[in-house]
C-alpha positions as protocol buffer text, in pm:
chain_id: "A"
residue {
  index: 1
  type: UNK
  ca { x: 5111 y: 3065 z: -2617 }
}
residue {
  index: 2
  type: UNK
  ca { x: 4777 y: 2884 z: -2690 }
}
residue {
  index: 3
  type: UNK
  ca { x: 4477 y: 3117 z: -2743 }
}
residue {
  index: 4
  type: UNK
  ca { x: 4109 y: 3012 z: -2742 }
}
residue {
  index: 5
  type: UNK
  ca { x: 3839 y: 3249 z: -2879 }
}
residue {
  index: 6
  type: UNK
  ca { x: 3484 y: 3190 z: -2762 }
}
residue {
  index: 7
  type: UNK
  ca { x: 3150 y: 3323 z: -2892 }
}
residue {
  index: 8
  type: UNK
  ca { x: 2794 y: 3171 z: -2910 }
}
residue {
  index: 9
  type: UNK
  ca { x: 2774 y: 2937 z: -3203 }
}
residue {
  index: 10
  type: UNK
  ca { x: 3139 y: 2939 z: -3324 }
}
residue {
  index: 11
  type: UNK
  ca { x: 3030 y: 3038 z: -3677 }
}
residue {
  index: 12
  type: UNK
  ca { x: 3088 y: 3416 z: -3686 }
}
residue {
  index: 13
  type: UNK
  ca { x: 3293 y: 3610 z: -3434 }
}
residue {
  index: 14
  type: UNK
  ca { x: 3523 y: 3361 z: -3266 }
}
residue {
  index: 15
  type: UNK
  ca { x: 3626 y: 3177 z: -3589 }
}
residue {
  index: 16
  type: UNK
  ca { x: 3692 y: 3510 z: -3766 }
}
residue {
  index: 17
  type: UNK
  ca { x: 3911 y: 3617 z: -3473 }
}
residue {
  index: 18
  type: UNK
  ca { x: 4087 y: 3282 z: -3480 }
}
residue {
  index: 19
  type: UNK
  ca { x: 4165 y: 3311 z: -3851 }
}
residue {
  index: 20
  type: UNK
  ca { x: 4278 y: 3680 z: -3821 }
}
residue {
  index: 21
  type: UNK
  ca { x: 4513 y: 3595 z: -3527 }
}
residue {
  index: 22
  type: UNK
  ca { x: 4654 y: 3294 z: -3693 }
}
residue {
  index: 23
  type: UNK
  ca { x: 4740 y: 3504 z: -4006 }
}
residue {
  index: 24
  type: UNK
  ca { x: 4872 y: 3809 z: -3817 }
}
residue {
  index: 25
  type: UNK
  ca { x: 5076 y: 3594 z: -3581 }
}
residue {
  index: 26
  type: UNK
  ca { x: 5232 y: 3411 z: -3870 }
}
residue {
  index: 27
  type: UNK
  ca { x: 5318 y: 3741 z: -4046 }
}
residue {
  index: 28
  type: UNK
  ca { x: 5474 y: 3864 z: -3711 }
}
residue {
  index: 29
  type: UNK
  ca { x: 5662 y: 3537 z: -3664 }
}
residue {
  index: 30
  type: UNK
  ca { x: 5491 y: 3478 z: -3332 }
}
residue {
  index: 31
  type: UNK
  ca { x: 5456 y: 3099 z: -3261 }
}
residue {
  index: 32
  type: UNK
  ca { x: 5098 y: 3108 z: -3134 }
}
residue {
  index: 33
  type: UNK
  ca { x: 4849 y: 2830 z: -3146 }
}
residue {
  index: 34
  type: UNK
  ca { x: 4495 y: 2947 z: -3197 }
}
residue {
  index: 35
  type: UNK
  ca { x: 4154 y: 2774 z: -3175 }
}
residue {
  index: 36
  type: UNK
  ca { x: 3788 y: 2876 z: -3129 }
}
residue {
  index: 37
  type: UNK
  ca { x: 3469 y: 2738 z: -2989 }
}
residue {
  index: 38
  type: UNK
  ca { x: 3114 y: 2828 z: -2893 }
}
residue {
  index: 39
  type: UNK
  ca { x: 2920 y: 2811 z: -2569 }
}
residue {
  index: 40
  type: UNK
  ca { x: 2617 y: 2692 z: -2764 }
}
residue {
  index: 41
  type: UNK
  ca { x: 2774 y: 2559 z: -3073 }
}
residue {
  index: 42
  type: UNK
  ca { x: 2630 y: 2272 z: -3284 }
}
residue {
  index: 43
  type: UNK
  ca { x: 2928 y: 2064 z: -3394 }
}
residue {
  index: 44
  type: UNK
  ca { x: 3022 y: 2088 z: -3767 }
}
residue {
  index: 45
  type: UNK
  ca { x: 2814 y: 2402 z: -3868 }
}
residue {
  index: 46
  type: UNK
  ca { x: 2971 y: 2605 z: -4153 }
}
residue {
  index: 47
  type: UNK
  ca { x: 3056 y: 2970 z: -4137 }
}
residue {
  index: 48
  type: UNK
  ca { x: 2786 y: 3195 z: -4289 }
}
residue {
  index: 49
  type: UNK
  ca { x: 2835 y: 3303 z: -4650 }
}
residue {
  index: 50
  type: UNK
  ca { x: 2890 y: 3663 z: -4550 }
}
residue {
  index: 51
  type: UNK
  ca { x: 3165 y: 3563 z: -4305 }
}
residue {
  index: 52
  type: UNK
  ca { x: 3339 y: 3367 z: -4582 }
}
residue {
  index: 53
  type: UNK
  ca { x: 3311 y: 3664 z: -4813 }
}
residue {
  index: 54
  type: UNK
  ca { x: 3442 y: 3936 z: -4580 }
}
residue {
  index: 55
  type: UNK
  ca { x: 3739 y: 3729 z: -4467 }
}
residue {
  index: 56
  type: UNK
  ca { x: 3864 y: 3745 z: -4827 }
}
residue {
  index: 57
  type: UNK
  ca { x: 3939 y: 4109 z: -4754 }
}
residue {
  index: 58
  type: UNK
  ca { x: 4229 y: 3967 z: -4547 }
}
residue {
  index: 59
  type: UNK
  ca { x: 4313 y: 3698 z: -4803 }
}
residue {
  index: 60
  type: UNK
  ca { x: 4174 y: 3429 z: -4569 }
}
residue {
  index: 61
  type: UNK
  ca { x: 3997 y: 3122 z: -4702 }
}
residue {
  index: 62
  type: UNK
  ca { x: 3725 y: 3072 z: -4443 }
}
residue {
  index: 63
  type: UNK
  ca { x: 3507 y: 2817 z: -4624 }
}
residue {
  index: 64
  type: UNK
  ca { x: 3653 y: 2522 z: -4445 }
}
residue {
  index: 65
  type: UNK
  ca { x: 3559 y: 2628 z: -4094 }
}
residue {
  index: 66
  type: UNK
  ca { x: 3335 y: 2398 z: -3893 }
}
residue {
  index: 67
  type: UNK
  ca { x: 3204 y: 2488 z: -3549 }
}
residue {
  index: 68
  type: UNK
  ca { x: 3274 y: 2316 z: -3228 }
}
residue {
  index: 69
  type: UNK
  ca { x: 3147 y: 2356 z: -2870 }
}
residue {
  index: 70
  type: UNK
  ca { x: 3356 y: 2460 z: -2569 }
}
residue {
  index: 71
  type: UNK
  ca { x: 3492 y: 2165 z: -2376 }
}
residue {
  index: 72
  type: UNK
  ca { x: 3701 y: 2105 z: -2073 }
}
residue {
  index: 73
  type: UNK
  ca { x: 3970 y: 1962 z: -2300 }
}
residue {
  index: 74
  type: UNK
  ca { x: 3991 y: 2292 z: -2493 }
}
residue {
  index: 75
  type: UNK
  ca { x: 4014 y: 2486 z: -2169 }
}
residue {
  index: 76
  type: UNK
  ca { x: 4287 y: 2265 z: -2035 }
}
residue {
  index: 77
  type: UNK
  ca { x: 4473 y: 2317 z: -2366 }
}
residue {
  index: 78
  type: UNK
  ca { x: 4442 y: 2699 z: -2366 }
}
residue {
  index: 79
  type: UNK
  ca { x: 4673 y: 2945 z: -2187 }
}
residue {
  index: 80
  type: UNK
  ca { x: 4434 y: 3237 z: -2260 }
}
residue {
  index: 81
  type: UNK
  ca { x: 4058 y: 3230 z: -2324 }
}
residue {
  index: 82
  type: UNK
  ca { x: 3919 y: 3538 z: -2494 }
}
residue {
  index: 83
  type: UNK
  ca { x: 3539 y: 3569 z: -2516 }
}
residue {
  index: 84
  type: UNK
  ca { x: 3343 y: 3795 z: -2740 }
}
residue {
  index: 85
  type: UNK
  ca { x: 3110 y: 3929 z: -2467 }
}
residue {
  index: 86
  type: UNK
  ca { x: 3094 y: 3965 z: -2091 }
}
residue {
  index: 87
  type: UNK
  ca { x: 2794 y: 3727 z: -2100 }
}
residue {
  index: 88
  type: UNK
  ca { x: 3007 y: 3455 z: -2255 }
}
residue {
  index: 89
  type: UNK
  ca { x: 3277 y: 3500 z: -1984 }
}
residue {
  index: 90
  type: UNK
  ca { x: 3014 y: 3473 z: -1708 }
}
residue {
  index: 91
  type: UNK
  ca { x: 2867 y: 3158 z: -1861 }
}
residue {
  index: 92
  type: UNK
  ca { x: 3211 y: 3002 z: -1895 }
}
residue {
  index: 93
  type: UNK
  ca { x: 3307 y: 3097 z: -1537 }
}
residue {
  index: 94
  type: UNK
  ca { x: 2993 y: 2935 z: -1401 }
}
residue {
  index: 95
  type: UNK
  ca { x: 3034 y: 2621 z: -1611 }
}
residue {
  index: 96
  type: UNK
  ca { x: 3412 y: 2581 z: -1572 }
}
residue {
  index: 97
  type: UNK
  ca { x: 3515 y: 2772 z: -1249 }
}
residue {
  index: 98
  type: UNK
  ca { x: 3853 y: 2596 z: -1236 }
}
residue {
  index: 99
  type: UNK
  ca { x: 3961 y: 2799 z: -1541 }
}
residue {
  index: 100
  type: UNK
  ca { x: 3832 y: 3141 z: -1445 }
}
residue {
  index: 101
  type: UNK
  ca { x: 4187 y: 3283 z: -1407 }
}
residue {
  index: 102
  type: UNK
  ca { x: 4251 y: 3256 z: -1781 }
}
residue {
  index: 103
  type: UNK
  ca { x: 3918 y: 3394 z: -1900 }
}
residue {
  index: 104
  type: UNK
  ca { x: 3877 y: 3754 z: -2024 }
}
residue {
  index: 105
  type: UNK
  ca { x: 3671 y: 3934 z: -2290 }
}
residue {
  index: 106
  type: UNK
  ca { x: 3872 y: 4020 z: -2598 }
}
residue {
  index: 107
  type: UNK
  ca { x: 3827 y: 4391 z: -2536 }
}
residue {
  index: 108
  type: UNK
  ca { x: 3907 y: 4352 z: -2166 }
}
residue {
  index: 109
  type: UNK
  ca { x: 4240 y: 4188 z: -2245 }
}
residue {
  index: 110
  type: UNK
  ca { x: 4335 y: 4440 z: -2511 }
}
residue {
  index: 111
  type: UNK
  ca { x: 4252 y: 4722 z: -2270 }
}
residue {
  index: 112
  type: UNK
  ca { x: 4443 y: 4556 z: -1989 }
}
residue {
  index: 113
  type: UNK
  ca { x: 4751 y: 4495 z: -2198 }
}
residue {
  index: 114
  type: UNK
  ca { x: 4744 y: 4831 z: -2372 }
}
residue {
  index: 115
  type: UNK
  ca { x: 5040 y: 4978 z: -2187 }
}
residue {
  index: 116
  type: UNK
  ca { x: 5024 y: 5358 z: -2204 }
}
residue {
  index: 117
  type: UNK
  ca { x: 4709 y: 5507 z: -2062 }
}
residue {
  index: 118
  type: UNK
  ca { x: 4448 y: 5593 z: -2331 }
}
residue {
  index: 119
  type: UNK
  ca { x: 4407 y: 5954 z: -2207 }
}
residue {
  index: 120
  type: UNK
  ca { x: 4789 y: 6001 z: -2238 }
}
residue {
  index: 121
  type: UNK
  ca { x: 4784 y: 5867 z: -2586 }
}
residue {
  index: 122
  type: UNK
  ca { x: 4492 y: 6093 z: -2683 }
}
residue {
  index: 123
  type: UNK
  ca { x: 4666 y: 6398 z: -2535 }
}
residue {
  index: 124
  type: UNK
  ca { x: 4983 y: 6324 z: -2721 }
}
residue {
  index: 125
  type: UNK
  ca { x: 4797 y: 6266 z: -3055 }
}
residue {
  index: 126
  type: UNK
  ca { x: 4592 y: 6586 z: -3007 }
}
residue {
  index: 127
  type: UNK
  ca { x: 4910 y: 6782 z: -2945 }
}
residue {
  index: 128
  type: UNK
  ca { x: 5071 y: 6644 z: -3263 }
}
residue {
  index: 129
  type: UNK
  ca { x: 4756 y: 6721 z: -3467 }
}
residue {
  index: 130
  type: UNK
  ca { x: 4747 y: 7083 z: -3343 }
}
residue {
  index: 131
  type: UNK
  ca { x: 5112 y: 7123 z: -3428 }
}
residue {
  index: 132
  type: UNK
  ca { x: 5053 y: 7003 z: -3786 }
}
residue {
  index: 133
  type: UNK
  ca { x: 4749 y: 7226 z: -3820 }
}
residue {
  index: 134
  type: UNK
  ca { x: 4951 y: 7529 z: -3706 }
}
residue {
  index: 135
  type: UNK
  ca { x: 5232 y: 7449 z: -3952 }
}
residue {
  index: 136
  type: UNK
  ca { x: 4979 y: 7412 z: -4236 }
}
residue {
  index: 137
  type: UNK
  ca { x: 4794 y: 7739 z: -4156 }
}
residue {
  index: 138
  type: UNK
  ca { x: 5119 y: 7935 z: -4146 }
}
residue {
  index: 139
  type: UNK
  ca { x: 5252 y: 7790 z: -4463 }
}
residue {
  index: 140
  type: UNK
  ca { x: 5273 y: 8049 z: -4749 }
}
residue {
  index: 141
  type: UNK
  ca { x: 5153 y: 7989 z: -5104 }
}
residue {
  index: 142
  type: UNK
  ca { x: 5516 y: 8003 z: -5218 }
}
residue {
  index: 143
  type: UNK
  ca { x: 5623 y: 7733 z: -4970 }
}
residue {
  index: 144
  type: UNK
  ca { x: 5755 y: 7400 z: -5114 }
}
residue {
  index: 145
  type: UNK
  ca { x: 5449 y: 7207 z: -5229 }
}
residue {
  index: 146
  type: UNK
  ca { x: 5614 y: 6868 z: -5132 }
}
residue {
  index: 147
  type: UNK
  ca { x: 5639 y: 6996 z: -4770 }
}
residue {
  index: 148
  type: UNK
  ca { x: 5281 y: 7099 z: -4765 }
}
residue {
  index: 149
  type: UNK
  ca { x: 5168 y: 6762 z: -4900 }
}
residue {
  index: 150
  type: UNK
  ca { x: 5373 y: 6586 z: -4642 }
}
residue {
  index: 151
  type: UNK
  ca { x: 5212 y: 6790 z: -4361 }
}
residue {
  index: 152
  type: UNK
  ca { x: 4868 y: 6723 z: -4500 }
}
residue {
  index: 153
  type: UNK
  ca { x: 4951 y: 6347 z: -4509 }
}
residue {
  index: 154
  type: UNK
  ca { x: 5088 y: 6354 z: -4156 }
}
residue {
  index: 155
  type: UNK
  ca { x: 4775 y: 6533 z: -4035 }
}
residue {
  index: 156
  type: UNK
  ca { x: 4549 y: 6280 z: -4206 }
}
residue {
  index: 157
  type: UNK
  ca { x: 4740 y: 5990 z: -4051 }
}
residue {
  index: 158
  type: UNK
  ca { x: 4730 y: 6138 z: -3705 }
}
residue {
  index: 159
  type: UNK
  ca { x: 4357 y: 6199 z: -3730 }
}
residue {
  index: 160
  type: UNK
  ca { x: 4303 y: 5843 z: -3839 }
}
residue {
  index: 161
  type: UNK
  ca { x: 4504 y: 5722 z: -3536 }
}
residue {
  index: 162
  type: UNK
  ca { x: 4292 y: 5936 z: -3309 }
}
residue {
  index: 163
  type: UNK
  ca { x: 3981 y: 5777 z: -3450 }
}
residue {
  index: 164
  type: UNK
  ca { x: 4117 y: 5426 z: -3392 }
}
residue {
  index: 165
  type: UNK
  ca { x: 4203 y: 5519 z: -3035 }
}
residue {
  index: 166
  type: UNK
  ca { x: 3847 y: 5654 z: -2973 }
}
residue {
  index: 167
  type: UNK
  ca { x: 3721 y: 5317 z: -3088 }
}
residue {
  index: 168
  type: UNK
  ca { x: 3961 y: 5128 z: -2874 }
}
residue {
  index: 169
  type: UNK
  ca { x: 3858 y: 5315 z: -2562 }
}
residue {
  index: 170
  type: UNK
  ca { x: 3493 y: 5205 z: -2605 }
}
residue {
  index: 171
  type: UNK
  ca { x: 3559 y: 4960 z: -2318 }
}
residue {
  index: 172
  type: UNK
  ca { x: 3596 y: 5257 z: -2078 }
}
residue {
  index: 173
  type: UNK
  ca { x: 3249 y: 5359 z: -2184 }
}
residue {
  index: 174
  type: UNK
  ca { x: 3109 y: 5020 z: -2082 }
}
residue {
  index: 175
  type: UNK
  ca { x: 3103 y: 4853 z: -2423 }
}
residue {
  index: 176
  type: UNK
  ca { x: 3281 y: 4528 z: -2351 }
}
residue {
  index: 177
  type: UNK
  ca { x: 3115 y: 4319 z: -2620 }
}
residue {
  index: 178
  type: UNK
  ca { x: 3189 y: 4252 z: -2981 }
}
residue {
  index: 179
  type: UNK
  ca { x: 2842 y: 4266 z: -3137 }
}
residue {
  index: 180
  type: UNK
  ca { x: 2714 y: 3948 z: -3307 }
}
residue {
  index: 181
  type: UNK
  ca { x: 2669 y: 3995 z: -3682 }
}
residue {
  index: 182
  type: UNK
  ca { x: 2460 y: 3674 z: -3713 }
}
residue {
  index: 183
  type: UNK
  ca { x: 2160 y: 3739 z: -3934 }
}
residue {
  index: 184
  type: UNK
  ca { x: 2294 y: 4073 z: -4069 }
}
residue {
  index: 185
  type: UNK
  ca { x: 2395 y: 4168 z: -4421 }
}
residue {
  index: 186
  type: UNK
  ca { x: 2743 y: 4168 z: -4565 }
}
residue {
  index: 187
  type: UNK
  ca { x: 2823 y: 4508 z: -4433 }
}
residue {
  index: 188
  type: UNK
  ca { x: 2733 y: 4407 z: -4080 }
}
residue {
  index: 189
  type: UNK
  ca { x: 2978 y: 4120 z: -4106 }
}
residue {
  index: 190
  type: UNK
  ca { x: 3238 y: 4344 z: -4257 }
}
residue {
  index: 191
  type: UNK
  ca { x: 3209 y: 4590 z: -3969 }
}
residue {
  index: 192
  type: UNK
  ca { x: 3240 y: 4309 z: -3723 }
}
residue {
  index: 193
  type: UNK
  ca { x: 3548 y: 4168 z: -3902 }
}
residue {
  index: 194
  type: UNK
  ca { x: 3714 y: 4515 z: -3909 }
}
residue {
  index: 195
  type: UNK
  ca { x: 3656 y: 4555 z: -3534 }
}
residue {
  index: 196
  type: UNK
  ca { x: 3800 y: 4211 z: -3474 }
}
residue {
  index: 197
  type: UNK
  ca { x: 4100 y: 4284 z: -3697 }
}
residue {
  index: 198
  type: UNK
  ca { x: 4179 y: 4598 z: -3503 }
}
residue {
  index: 199
  type: UNK
  ca { x: 4154 y: 4416 z: -3169 }
}
residue {
  index: 200
  type: UNK
  ca { x: 4357 y: 4115 z: -3289 }
}
residue {
  index: 201
  type: UNK
  ca { x: 4625 y: 4350 z: -3429 }
}
residue {
  index: 202
  type: UNK
  ca { x: 4640 y: 4520 z: -3092 }
}
residue {
  index: 203
  type: UNK
  ca { x: 4702 y: 4170 z: -2931 }
}
residue {
  index: 204
  type: UNK
  ca { x: 4979 y: 4098 z: -3174 }
}
residue {
  index: 205
  type: UNK
  ca { x: 5137 y: 4442 z: -3134 }
}
residue {
  index: 206
  type: UNK
  ca { x: 5145 y: 4402 z: -2752 }
}
residue {
  index: 207
  type: UNK
  ca { x: 5290 y: 4049 z: -2768 }
}
residue {
  index: 208
  type: UNK
  ca { x: 5552 y: 4157 z: -3013 }
}
residue {
  index: 209
  type: UNK
  ca { x: 5661 y: 4442 z: -2777 }
}
residue {
  index: 210
  type: UNK
  ca { x: 5673 y: 4211 z: -2481 }
}
residue {
  index: 211
  type: UNK
  ca { x: 5826 y: 3916 z: -2656 }
}
residue {
  index: 212
  type: UNK
  ca { x: 5520 y: 3704 z: -2553 }
}
residue {
  index: 213
  type: UNK
  ca { x: 5395 y: 3405 z: -2741 }
}
residue {
  index: 214
  type: UNK
  ca { x: 5733 y: 3263 z: -2787 }
}
């Protein structure tokens, strides 16, 4: 499968998503081809310093990235076009209507391919959380410490999964965009990169389950 990420200037969001997907696909042994571009990109612009810095959190050398604009050739090449915002998708659809059927926002595609309904996932997680809490509250002081620690760790992991699911369902609340970190500080870029990493990991997980990308 050939995936094209699109943002505005192709210096922040789409190239970070490109680099993350390339790394995660390689680790998952998925033979994906990945590129990125911008709807208003100036060819040859470097990634911002903060983007280069935060991508090191994933052991990615981002310093060599250079921006490029969206083109018909890139759209012909791509099997799937994932934009960072609904606005990007609309602009692309107006400029290149022949390729509309392969255009989605990143969050839209993740939500669409998510499989199990988010409410069902949340109900199941909440039930597991309540079970662990009940077991912990009923544990006596003489109970095996290792078992108590295990229950505490399981509860912590389940609550973390619930928080991730709450973030993933932001699309249902009308938040279809990945916010542009351009002009922000390093923490702004790191928040954006973490959101992209979560979304890209969801892509990879879905394709692994379906045997896609091969």
